[in-house]
C-alpha positions in Angstrom: -0.4 0.0 0.0 0.9 3.8 -0.9 0.6 5.3 2.7 2.8 8.2 1.7 0.6 8.9 -1.3 -2.1 8.4 0.8 -0.9 10.9 3.2 -0.1 13.6 0.8 -3.9 13.2 -0.5 -5.3 13.6 2.9 -3.2 16.7 3.6 -4.6 17.9 0.2 -8.0 16.6 1.3 -7.5 18.9 4.6 -6.1 22.1 3.2 -9.5 22.4 1.4 -11.8 21.8 4.2 -9.9 25.0 5.9 -8.3 22.5 8.7 -5.2 23.2 10.1 -5.0 20.0 11.4 -7.0 16.6 11.7 -6.7 14.2 15.1 -7.8 11.0 13.5 -8.7 8.2 16.5 -10.8 5.4 14.5 -8.3 2.7 14.3 -9.5 1.4 10.2 -8.6 5.2 9.4 -5.4 4.8 11.1 -4.6 1.8 9.7 -5.4 3.1 6.1 -3.7 6.0 6.3 -0.8 4.7 8.1 -0.1 1.1 7.9 -0.4 0.6 11.6 -2.3 -2.5 13.0 -1.8 -1.7 16.9 -5.1 -1.2 18.9 -4.4 2.0 20.5 -3.2 5.4 18.6 -4.0 8.5 17.8 -3.0 10.2 14.4 -2.3 14.0 14.3 -2.2 15.2 10.5 -1.2 18.5 9.4 -2.3 20.4 6.3 1.3 20.5 4.9 1.5 24.4 4.7 4.0 24.4 7.3 7.0 22.6 7.9 6.1 22.1 11.3 2.9 20.8 10.5 3.9 16.8 10.0 2.1 13.6 10.6 2.6 12.2 14.1 1.5 9.4 15.4 0.9 8.9 19.1 0.8 5.2 20.7 2.1 3.7 23.9 5.1 1.4 24.7 3.3 -1.7 24.1 3.7 -0.7 20.0 7.2 0.7 20.1 8.8 -1.7 17.8 5.7 -2.2 16.1 4.7 1.3 15.3 8.4 2.1 13.4 8.1 -1.4 11.5 5.0 -0.4 10.1 4.7 3.3 9.6 6.7 5.4 7.2 5.1 8.6 6.6 4.8 9.7 10.3 6.9 10.8 13.4 6.2 8.7 15.8 5.6 9.4 19.6 5.2 7.0 22.7 3.5 8.1 25.7 1.7 6.4 28.6 -1.7 8.6 28.2 -4.4 8.0 25.8 -3.2 8.5 22.5 -5.9 11.3 21.6 -4.8 13.4 24.9 -1.3 12.9 24.1 -1.7 14.5 20.5 -3.6 17.3 21.6 -1.4 18.2 24.5 1.4 18.0 22.0 -0.6 20.5 19.9 -1.1 22.7 22.8 2.6 23.1 23.5 3.2 24.2 20.0 1.6 27.3 20.9 -1.2 26.2 18.6 -3.0 29.7 18.7 -6.0 30.3 16.6 -5.5 27.2 14.6 -8.3 24.9 13.9 -8.2 21.0 14.6 -10.7 18.8 13.0 -11.9 15.8 14.9 -13.8 12.9 13.9 -16.9 13.6 15.6 -18.4 10.3 14.5 -15.8 8.2 16.9 -15.6 10.3 19.9 -17.7 10.6 22.7 -18.5 13.6 24.3 -16.4 13.2 27.5 -13.4 12.6 25.1 -14.4 15.9 23.4 -14.3 18.0 26.5 -11.0 16.3 27.7 -9.5 17.2 24.1 -10.9 20.9 24.6 -8.9 21.0 28.1 -6.0 19.8 27.2 -5.9 22.2 23.9 -6.3 25.3 26.5 -3.3 24.0 28.6 0.0 25.2 28.1 -0.9 27.9 26.4 -2.5 26.4 23.5 -5.7 28.2 22.1 -6.4 25.8 19.2 -10.5 25.0 18.7 -12.0 22.1 17.9 -14.5 21.6 15.1 -16.1 18.4 13.4 -14.0 17.2 10.5 -15.8 16.1 7.3 -15.1 12.5 6.8 -12.0 13.1 4.9 -10.6 9.4 5.0 -14.0 7.7 4.4 -14.4 9.3 1.3 -11.0 8.3 0.3 -11.4 4.6 1.2 -14.4 4.5 -0.7 -12.6 3.8 -3.6 -10.3 0.8 -3.8 -7.0 0.8 -5.6 -5.8 -2.3 -7.0 -3.9 -3.7 -4.0 -6.9 -3.4 -2.1 -9.0 -4.8 -4.8 -7.1 -8.2 -4.8 -6.8 -8.5 -1.0 -10.9 -8.1 -1.2 -10.8 -10.7 -4.2 -8.8 -13.2 -2.0 -11.1 -12.5 1.0 -14.2 -13.1 -1.0 -12.8 -16.5 -2.6 -11.5 -17.9 0.9 -15.3 -16.8 2.2 -17.0 -18.2 -0.7 -15.7 -21.7 0.0 -17.4 -21.8 3.5 -20.7 -22.4 2.1 -19.7 -26.0 0.7 -18.8 -26.4 4.4 -22.3 -25.2 5.4 -24.2 -27.2 3.3 -22.6 -30.6 4.5 -23.1 -29.6 8.2 -26.8 -28.3 7.5 -29.3 -31.2 8.3 -32.4 -31.7 10.5 -31.2 -31.7 14.1 -28.0 -30.4 14.1 -27.6 -27.2 16.0 -27.0 -23.8 14.4 -23.6 -22.7 16.4 -22.4 -26.7 15.3 -22.6 -25.0 11.2 -21.1 -21.9 12.3 -18.0 -23.6 13.7 -17.6 -26.0 11.2 -17.4 -22.9 8.9 -15.3 -20.6 11.0 -12.7 -23.6 11.8 -12.5 -23.9 8.0 -11.8 -19.9 7.7 -9.1 -20.3 10.0 -7.9 -23.5 8.9 -7.2 -21.4 5.5 -5.5 -18.6 7.0 -8.1 -16.0 7.8 -7.4 -13.6 10.9 -11.1 -14.1 11.8 -14.7 -13.6 10.5 -15.9 -10.5 9.4 -19.0 -10.4 11.9 -20.5 -13.1 13.9 -21.8 -15.6 11.7 -25.3 -15.8 10.9 -27.1 -19.4 10.7 -30.5 -19.0 11.3 -33.4 -21.7 10.4 -36.7 -22.3 10.1 -38.8 -19.8 12.0 -35.5 -18.0 12.6 -35.0 -17.2 9.0 -37.3 -14.5 9.4 -34.6 -12.6 12.0 -32.5 -10.6 9.7 -29.5 -10.8 11.9 -29.9 -14.2 13.6 -26.5 -15.2 15.0 -25.8 -18.9 15.0 -27.6 -20.1 18.1 -28.2 -23.6 20.3 -31.1 -24.0 18.4 -31.9 -27.0 15.7 -32.4 -26.7 12.4 -36.2 -28.3 11.9 -36.8 -31.1 9.0 -37.9 -28.5 6.9 -37.5 -24.7 6.5 -35.1 -22.2 4.9 -32.0 -21.6 6.3 -30.1 -18.2 5.6 -26.3 -18.6 5.8 -24.5 -14.5 6.4 -20.8 -15.1 6.4 -17.3 -13.3 5.7 -13.7 -13.6 6.8 -10.9 -10.9 7.2 -8.0 -11.7 4.9 -5.0 -9.7 4.8 -7.2 -6.8 6.7 -9.7 -6.8 4.4 -13.4 -8.3 4.9 -15.5 -10.3 2.6 -19.7 -11.0 3.2 -21.8 -13.2 1.3 -25.4 -15.1 2.0 -26.9 -17.8 0.8 -30.4 -19.1 1.9 -30.9 -22.9 1.4 -34.1 -25.3 1.5 -34.0 -28.5 4.0 -36.9 -30.9 2.8 -39.3 -30.3 0.0 -39.4 -27.2 -0.5 -43.4 -25.7 -1.8 -44.2 -24.0 -4.6 -44.9 -20.8 -2.3 -41.4 -21.3 -1.1 -39.5 -21.5 -4.2 -41.6 -18.6 -5.4 -40.5 -17.0 -2.2 -37.2 -17.2 -2.9 -37.8 -16.9 -7.0 -38.8 -13.1 -5.8 -35.7 -12.1 -3.6 -33.2 -13.4 -6.3 -34.9 -11.4 -9.2 -34.5 -8.1 -6.7 -31.3 -9.3 -6.1 -30.3 -9.5 -9.9 -32.1 -6.2 -10.8 -30.0 -4.4 -7.7 -26.3 -5.9 -9.6 -27.7 -4.9 -13.1 -28.5 -1.3 -11.7 -24.7 -1.0 -10.3 -22.6 1.4 -13.1 -20.8 4.6 -12.3 -23.1 7.5 -12.0 -26.0 5.8 -10.5 -26.9 6.8 -7.1 -26.7 4.1 -4.1 -30.4 5.0 -3.9 -31.2 4.0 -7.2 -29.5 0.8 -6.9 -31.8 0.0 -3.5 -34.8 1.3 -5.7 -33.9 -1.4 -8.3 -34.5 -3.9 -5.9 -37.2 -2.5 -3.6 -39.2 -2.1 -7.1 -39.0 -5.7 -7.9 -40.3 -6.9 -4.2 -43.4 -4.5 -4.7 -44.1 -6.2 -7.7 -44.0 -9.6 -5.7 -46.3 -7.9 -3.0 -43.0 -8.0 -0.7 -41.8 -4.9 -0.1 -43.3 -4.6 3.6 -41.1 -7.8 4.3 -37.7 -6.1 2.9 -36.9 -4.0 6.0 -33.2 -2.9 5.6 -31.1 -1.5 3.2 -29.7 -3.0 0.1 -26.1 -3.1 0.7 -23.2 -1.2 1.9 -19.3 -0.6 1.3 -16.7 -3.4 2.3 -13.2 -3.3 2.6 -11.1 -2.7 5.7 -14.2 -2.7 7.6 -17.4 -5.2 7.2 -19.9 -2.0 7.3 -18.4 1.1 5.5 -19.2 3.7 2.7 -21.1 3.9 0.7 -24.9 2.9 2.2 -27.0 1.3 -0.6 -30.1 2.6 0.8 -33.3 4.4 0.0 -32.9 8.2 -0.5 -29.0 8.1 -0.8 -27.7 10.3 -3.2 -23.8 9.3 -3.1 -22.6 8.5 -6.9 -21.2 5.4 -7.6 -17.3 5.4 -8.9 -15.1 2.8 -10.8 -13.6 1.4 -7.5 -16.2 1.1 -5.1 -16.7 -2.1 -3.5 -20.2 -2.7 -2.3 -22.7 -5.5 -1.0 -25.9 -6.5 -3.0 -28.6 -7.8 -0.5 -32.1 -7.7 -0.6 -34.2 -10.2 1.3 -37.4 -10.7 2.6 -38.4 -11.7 6.1 -41.8 -12.8 7.6 -42.0 -13.1 11.5 -42.8 -16.7 12.6 -42.7 -18.2 8.9 -39.5 -17.8 7.0 -36.9 -15.3 5.5 -34.6 -15.5 2.7 -31.5 -13.4 2.0 -28.9 -13.5 -1.2 -25.9 -11.3 -1.0 -23.0 -10.7 -2.8 -19.9 -8.2 -3.3 -19.4 -6.2 -6.5 -16.7 -3.6 -7.5 -18.0 -0.9 -9.7 -16.4 -0.9 -13.1 -15.7 1.6 -15.7 -19.1 0.3 -17.5 -20.8 -1.8 -14.9 -19.9 -3.9 -12.0 -18.1 -7.4 -11.9 -19.8 -9.6 -9.3 -16.7 -11.3 -7.0 -18.7 -14.1 -5.4 -19.2 -17.2 -7.5 -22.8 -16.7 -9.1 -24.1 -20.1 -7.5 -27.6 -18.6 -6.5 -30.2 -21.2 -7.5 -32.4 -22.6 -4.5 -30.3 -25.4 -3.0 -32.4 -28.0 -1.8 -30.6 -30.3 1.1 
């Protein structure tokens, strides 16, 4: 990853935002800009206009060696205080009178903001706090070639787990047993972890949208929603397949077919210039035709990368236009409480003329 280039681009965006400094406290954003993978850090970035406005990474003694190995575009300060507080005190010591410090307000508690304000008033400093626009998140929306390669690898590994799920799903098996088999296989093949707690929701529980694998047993007949993903080389995958145990009725087949049609319509809508709200509407309009729109109660998708949920959001009313290199999920679903639910999900990357589906496209109803 070219972290030096990312830093330069961030400093340019910072200058345009009329901020003198940006304090980054969200760890995935720090990782994106510097490559630092530790669990405690704050990154203070100057706008690059003056020589002293450098980038400084604040962390603690646990990461002394690691920070020096991973970070090549920021000065490293090792301290004993909370990194964000250390950054504010350092800035105050620079006699930062009249300068404006942008903060990631989405990732700071009210208490943390109050402590930062107090620290900036100490030692003669009078820098002012201001909520910064999501500068790093905007940059993260468009993936470079190396990021796309890592996401492809994560998607490939994640997709392989569906075969494990199909072998483990059987009447009487517990949902957690299916999840455990999948997660063991993921770890055995190099995954750093799962992107999120694996969802295995069977029978009536398939209508629970985020039905994490439980001790419930798989019934002899019904849908089973399998939503899963891995973290590989720092990047996430996300995939959902819904199978049917036993002999499905025509109603069940039609229900599944409606969701599949909605997903295919949304995928067909993805191309540069289209808004994420329009992609959402493409899926929603199909379910409306099938009179199932009332049972589609979540957004159509989300960005994926260093985090399992990141910008852009693919939802009703969203105005973010798609650009080549954006990576999003397409995952419409329909869920009838107390009866059943179906969700089908794939990751796609926006190309110059449309999109590429990264997941294997085996989406016919699997009957076990």
